[in-house]
C-alpha positions, 0 to 999 in steps of 0.5 A: 397519832397523839393520844387525846386523854385528859384523865391525867388531870385527876391525879398528876397536877401539882397541888400549887396549881390546884390551889391557884384554880381555887383562888381564881374560882373565889375571885369569880364569885366576888366579881359576880357580886360586884357586877350586881352592884356596879352595872354601869361601870362594868358596861364601860369595861365591856366596851373597852375590853372588846377593842383591846381583844380585837387589837391584842389578838391580831397584834400577836400575828403582826396584823395592825392598824391605828387604835382609832381605826380598830375602835371604828371597826368594832363600832361597825365601820367598813374595813379598807386595808387587808389588815383591817379586813382581818381585824374585822373578821376577828371582831365578827367572830368575837361578837358572836361568842359574846352574844351567843355563847349560851347557844354555842358549843365547842364542836367541829362546825363552831371551829370552822365557822370561826375560821370562816368569819376570820378569813371571809374577806381576805381568803374566801377560798380557804375560809372555814376549811382545814388545810390541804397541805402540811404546814410547819411552825417556824422560828428564826434563830440568832443567826437569822436562819429559819428552823422548824420548831414544830411539825403539826399534824399532817393535813390528811389526819386533821379531821380525825385528830380534831374529832378525837380532840373533841371527844376527849374534851367532851369526856373530860368536861363531864368528869366532876374530878377534872377542873375546867380551868385545867382542861381549857389550856390542855385543849388549846395546846392540843388544838395548836399542835394539830394546827388544822388551818393554813392560816389563823390557828393562833387567833382561832385558839384565842377565840376558843379560849374565850368560848371555853371560859364562857362555857365554864362560867367565867365571863371575865373575858367580857370585861377584861381582854384575855387576848390583850394580856396574852399579847402583853406577856407573849414571850412567856406565853410562847415559851410555855407553848414551846416547852409543853409541845415538846415530844407531843407526837410521842405522847411524852409532853408536859402540859403543866407549863402551859396550864400555869401560863394560862392560870397566871394570865387569867389571874392577871385579868382579875387583878386588872379588873380591880385596877380598871374598876378603880380608875373608872369608878373612883375619879370623883370621890374624896381621898379617904373615900377613894382609899375605902372604895379600893379596899371594899371593891378589891377581889384580891388582897391589896397592900398599903403600897398597892393603894399608894401606887393607885392613888399617888395624890393621896398621902401615906398618912391618909391611907394609914388612917383609913386602914386603921379605921376600917380594921377597927370597924371590922370592915377589912382584915389584915393578912400577914405582918409589916411590909408583907401585910395585905388587906381584904374585906371581911 
């Protein structure tokens, strides 16, 4: 049986990973401040993000329909096809997390209820129930032949392993020396290695990730789709999952690749928040105002080239004039020199 114990997160995590968690924590603080100033813009982002999340998480599993139908389903339309029913189930579970996360916790009944909602319309016999027979994670090789990539926990052990997983999580989250941002990917990896259901494990893992982020104080998932970013970078996601699950049963696996992938995707969410915020809030502003607003609204340092790329209709000279004026007025500070220079608000 795999040993569920996250105490290693207190002592064996590389320093660069800890540094990245500090950066993300700082970005969260800046996001909270900006959210108070621009509530209308964040509401637009919220509506966009839920559509992207429902689309992205299902697309990873090959469950698709048109963008128009996904938007309709998110807004309450009745599903028609089998895929639309699967999509509707994910939407229902995601809605529950977004609206009731303060009342939810990561526990057995929560996991089962998510699965029940996910498959209620397509497979009610298995919805909300652990697997009753063993399953395998397959991959297709270059020769077209299928191979067993990973053997999850046997069906007869699922209940006991889920209980041990949850107890280890409860123990770790009470330890002030363990960062929640390091604990989340370890929990998700172990859940995926248990693979407690015959169908829906990947989607449940992403729903749990969203809930875990909420419980850890990160509501970025309300405004930027974490699932959509996994789908966009799914090759690197699955590669990290493959590496980190190797020798899992022998308690010799390395969680670090999956932790790094999780943090990079989360960091990308904050960076994409900047870009989405710019697209929505600056369309009608004057050119110099748009440059200044990008700098004042940025929660990550931006370069001159970043600004030029975001505002292709604004001349380089205008960008440079605004940067010079804002530096003189001490509204921003310069990090680095020459081509590597970045700018951030003071």
